[in-house]
Structures are given as C-alpha cells and as structure tokens.
SERO-4910 file (N, C-alpha, C, O; in steps of 0.05 Angstrom, whole numbers):
BEGIN
 pado doro    nc1    nc2    nc3   cac1   cac2   cac3    cc1    cc2    cc3    oc1    oc2    oc3
  Met    A   2391   2071   1852   2412   2088   1842   2439   2078   1852   2441   2070   1875
  Asn    A   2458   2079   1835   2485   2071   1842   2498   2090   1862   2499   2114   1856
  Ser    A   2507   2080   1885   2518   2097   1905   2545   2109   1896   2555   2128   1909
  Asn    A   2557   2099   1875   2582   2110   1865   2577   2130   1842   2596   2140   1830
  Ala    A   2552   2136   1836   2546   2154   1814   2555   2182   1820   2553   2192   1843
  Ile    A   2566   2195   1800   2575   2222   1802   2553   2241   1794   2541   2237   1772
  Met    A   2546   2260   1811   2527   2281   1804   2542   2305   1793   2563   2313   1804
  Ile    A   2531   2317   1772   2543   2341   1761   2524   2364   1765   2501   2362   1758
  Ser    A   2534   2385   1777   2518   2409   1780   2532   2432   1766   2557   2434   1767
  Val    A   2516   2449   1753   2527   2472   1738   2514   2497   1748   2490   2498   1753
  Tyr    A   2531   2518   1751   2522   2543   1763   2529   2567   1745   2550   2567   1732
  Lys    A   2511   2586   1744   2516   2612   1732   2527   2629   1755   2515   2630   1776
  Thr    A   2550   2642   1750   2563   2657   1771   2572   2684   1762   2569   2691   1738
  Ser    A   2582   2700   1781   2594   2725   1774   2625   2723   1778   2638   2743   1783
  Leu    A   2635   2699   1776   2664   2694   1779   2681   2711   1760   2673   2716   1737
  Thr    A   2704   2719   1769   2723   2733   1752   2750   2718   1756   2753   2701   1773
  Glu    A   2769   2725   1739   2796   2713   1742   2807   2718   1770   2820   2701   1781
  Asp    A   2802   2742   1781   2812   2749   1807   2801   2731   1829   2813   2727   1850
  Asp    A   2777   2720   1825   2764   2703   1845   2775   2675   1845   2772   2660   1865
  Leu    A   2789   2667   1824   2797   2639   1821   2816   2629   1842   2814   2606   1850
  Glu    A   2835   2645   1851   2854   2636   1872   2840   2629   1898   2845   2609   1910
  Val    A   2822   2647   1907   2806   2641   1931   2788   2617   1927   2787   2599   1944
  Leu    A   2775   2616   1904   2757   2594   1898   2773   2567   1897   2763   2547   1908
  Lys    A   2796   2568   1885   2812   2544   1883   2819   2533   1911   2816   2509   1916
  Thr    A   2827   2550   1929   2833   2542   1957   2809   2530   1971   2810   2509   1983
  Val    A   2786   2543   1968   2762   2535   1982   2751   2508   1971   2746   2490   1986
  Leu    A   2748   2507   1944   2737   2483   1932   2755   2459   1935   2746   2436   1938
  Asn    A   2781   2463   1933   2800   2441   1936   2800   2430   1964   2809   2407   1968
  Ser    A   2791   2445   1983   2791   2436   2011   2766   2421   2018   2764   2410   2040
  Leu    A   2747   2420   2000   2721   2406   2006   2723   2377   1997   2724   2372   1973
  Pro    A   2723   2358   2016   2726   2330   2008   2702   2319   1992   2706   2298   1979
  Lys    A   2679   2331   1993   2656   2322   1978   2659   2326   1948   2645   2313   1932
  Ile    A   2676   2345   1940   2679   2352   1912   2700   2334   1899   2723   2334   1907
  Ala    A   2692   2319   1879   2710   2302   1864   2726   2318   1844   2750   2314   1840
  Lys    A   2713   2337   1830   2726   2352   1809   2709   2378   1805   2685   2377   1808
  Trp    A   2723   2399   1798   2708   2424   1791   2723   2438   1768   2747   2434   1765
  Ser    A   2709   2454   1754   2721   2470   1732   2704   2495   1728   2681   2497   1736
  Thr    A   2716   2514   1714   2702   2539   1707   2704   2544   1677   2722   2534   1664
  Asp    A   2686   2560   1667   2687   2570   1640   2680   2599   1641   2657   2607   1639
  Leu    A   2701   2616   1644   2696   2644   1646   2693   2658   1619   2686   2681   1618
  Glu    A   2697   2643   1598   2692   2653   1571   2662   2651   1564   2653   2665   1546
  Asp    A   2648   2635   1578   2619   2632   1574   2606   2657   1586   2615   2668   1607
  Cys    A   2584   2667   1574   2571   2691   1584   2560   2688   1613   2555   2708   1626
  Asp    A   2556   2663   1622   2546   2658   1648   2568   2651   1669   2562   2644   1691
  Asn    A   2593   2654   1661   2616   2648   1679   2611   2622   1694   2608   2622   1719
  Ile    A   2610   2601   1679   2601   2574   1689   2621   2562   1710   2645   2563   1707
  Leu    A   2609   2551   1731   2623   2534   1750   2610   2507   1749   2586   2504   1751
  Arg    A   2627   2486   1744   2617   2459   1742   2629   2442   1764   2653   2442   1768
  Ile    A   2612   2428   1779   2620   2412   1802   2613   2383   1797   2590   2377   1789
  Glu    A   2632   2365   1802   2626   2336   1802   2629   2325   1830   2649   2331   1844
  Ser    A   2609   2311   1840   2609   2301   1867   2591   2276   1869   2572   2273   1854
  Lys    A   2597   2259   1889   2580   2237   1895   2558   2246   1915   2540   2230   1921
  Tyr    A   2559   2270   1923   2541   2281   1944   2526   2305   1934   2534   2318   1915
  Ala    A   2503   2311   1946   2488   2335   1940   2503   2359   1953   2503   2361   1977
  Val    A   2515   2376   1937   2531   2398   1948   2520   2425   1939   2533   2446   1944
  Glu    A   2497   2425   1926   2487   2450   1914   2485   2473   1934   2495   2495   1929
  Gln    A   2472   2468   1956   2469   2490   1976   2496   2498   1988   2500   2522   1994
  Asp    A   2514   2479   1992   2540   2486   2002   2555   2505   1983   2567   2525   1991
  Ile    A   2554   2498   1957   2568   2514   1937   2557   2542   1936   2572   2562   1936
  Ile    A   2531   2544   1935   2518   2570   1933   2525   2587   1958   2531   2611   1955
  Ser    A   2524   2575   1981   2530   2590   2006   2559   2599   2007   2565   2621   2014
  Ile    A   2577   2581   1998   2606   2588   1998   2612   2611   1979   2625   2630   1987
  Leu    A   2601   2610   1955   2606   2631   1936   2593   2657   1946   2606   2678   1943
  Gln    A   2569   2656   1956   2556   2680   1966   2571   2693   1989   2572   2717   1992
  Ala    A   2584   2676   2005   2600   2686   2028   2625   2701   2018   2636   2717   2032
  His    A   2633   2695   1993   2655   2709   1980   2646   2731   1961   2661   2739   1943
  Ser    A   2621   2739   1964   2608   2760   1947   2608   2753   1918   2611   2770   1900
  Ile    A   2604   2727   1912   2601   2718   1885   2573   2707   1881   2564   2689   1896
  Ser    A   2559   2718   1862   2532   2708   1857   2533   2681   1845   2552   2675   1830
  Cys    A   2514   2664   1851   2514   2636   1842   2486   2625   1841   2472   2626   1861
  Val    A   2478   2615   1818   2452   2604   1814   2455   2577   1800   2468   2576   1779
  Glu    A   2444   2556   1811   2445   2530   1797   2429   2530   1772   2406   2540   1772
  Leu    A   2440   2520   1750   2426   2518   1725   2413   2491   1723   2424   2471   1733
  Glu    A   2390   2490   1711   2375   2464   1708   2385   2449   1685   2375   2427   1679
***
C-alpha cells in the first residue's frame, strides 16, 4: 500500500449548525486530518474525513465527548 495514500472515512452524526464552530476548532487542530467536510443537508448529517492515518476511533471519541453521536459508515 502506498504510504502517501489518503484514507477517507464517512460518519453519520447528530451534528447541527451550532456544533460546527466547536467542531471546526477541534478538527482543524488535529494534525492527522488532511481535510474534512460536512453535509448537514443529508439526512445522516455526514462528516467526511480525509487522512493518511487511521483516525476513526479518535473522531468518534472526540464527537462523543462533545455530545455528538457519531457512527462510521461502511
């Protein structure tokens, strides 16, 4: 596997517009995350993470610590 490969993980969340400012600060401070985006118009309030590292458990733990439900989609 290419060590420079970007992994994309997608999560179903309970994110709201009000959560985005806190989330922005937290996710932007994580050096493992190359890029992230949300789609709050989707019924699953999608959070999409691009990273060279496995960050799934970190993301789930961080969101849950902020009372945001988060489940990785397959």
